[in-house]
N, C-alpha and C positions, 0 to 999 in steps of 0.2 A: 246749730248747723255744724256738722262734722267738717274738719279741715284735714287736708293731706299735705305734708311738707317733706321735702328732701333735706335730710340733715347733712352737715359738713362731712361726716364720715361715710356718706353714701347710702345710709339707711333711710327708710321711709317711716315717717312719724304720722300716725293717724290720731287725731284728737276728737273725741266724741263727748260733748257736754252731757253729764248725767249726775245723778245723786243716788245714794242707797238709802232706802227707807224700809222700816219694818212695818208690815201689815200682817195681822193675825199670827205673829210670832215668826214670820218668814221675811227674809230680806228680799227686796225687789229693786230692780234698776228702774229709775224714773228719768225719762228724757224730757227736754223742754216741751215737746209735743204732748207728753203724758200729763204735764202740769196743767194744761188747759182743758183736759177732758173732764167729763162729769165725775164726781167723786164715786169711789167704788164702795160697795157695801161689804161688810164682813159677814159672810154667810154663816160661819161657825157661830158667831155671837147671835145672829138673828135666829138660827135654828135653836140655839139654847134658850132664847127668850120664848120661842114658840113651845118648846117642851115644858118650860117652867109654867107657862100659862095653862097648858093642857093638863099637866100633873096637878096643878092647884085646883083645877075644875074637878078632877077625879076625887080629890079630897073633899072639896066643898059640897059636891053632890052626894057624897056617901058611897060612891062606887068603890073607893078604897079608904080604909080607915087611917092608914099610916104611910109614911114614905117607905117603910120597910115592905109593906104590902105591894106598893107600886114596883119596887125593885124586884121582888119575887116574881110578880106577874111578867115583868119585862126581861127577867133573867139578867139583871145588871146589878152593880154594887149599890148598896143602900147609901153609902157615903156620897157617891156620885149624885144620886137622886136628891139627897139633902142639899148638896152644894148648888145644884141647878135650881131647886126650889127657892133658894135664897135670892135668886135674881128677881123674884117677884117683889122684893123689898128695895129694889134699886131706884134711885132718883129718876123720875120721868124725864128730866132734862138729859140725863146720860143716855137713857133708852132712845130718846128722840134723835140724839146725835148719831147713834148707830143706824137707826132707820133711815135718816137722811143721807147717810154715807159721809158724814162730816166729823166723825170721832177723831180725836187727836192721834197722831202717830204714836205707836207704842202702847196704846190702851187696848188690851187684848182680853180674850175670854179668860186667860190665866189670871190676870189681875182682877177681873170682875168676880171670879170664883173664890178669891181670898176673903177671909173674914173682914167685913166692912162694918162701919158704924151704922146704926139704924137711922140716924138723923141725915136727911138728904143733903143739907148744907155741908155737913162734915164729909159725906161721900164725895160731893162735887169738889170740895177743897182738896181732898186726898187724891182724887183721880184726875182732875182737870187742871191742877196748878203745878 
């Protein structure tokens, strides 16, 4: 609850309880009212999961033979396609956290796109601890 006070020197001091948190690489102001709202989903990460699944389906079905072919058809960088495809190897627990909107603060798409171990327990230890 914000408070308004008159200071000894005649100025007005307004105090608003808040905290700064990072979501999707952006700082956001969180008020006490925001703390009680439903968790927010990271749309950038969810979109990347969807792309990864779709591109993997293109590879598995034979519509595209390589990630380079996907990149060429979509006119985007092959390295980006390869990084997004790696999300298919992410621990289901981590994916579920993003789907539920309960992923820890600071866990962003940038961190998920870095080279991660293939072992799910190691991924979780690296990203969730």
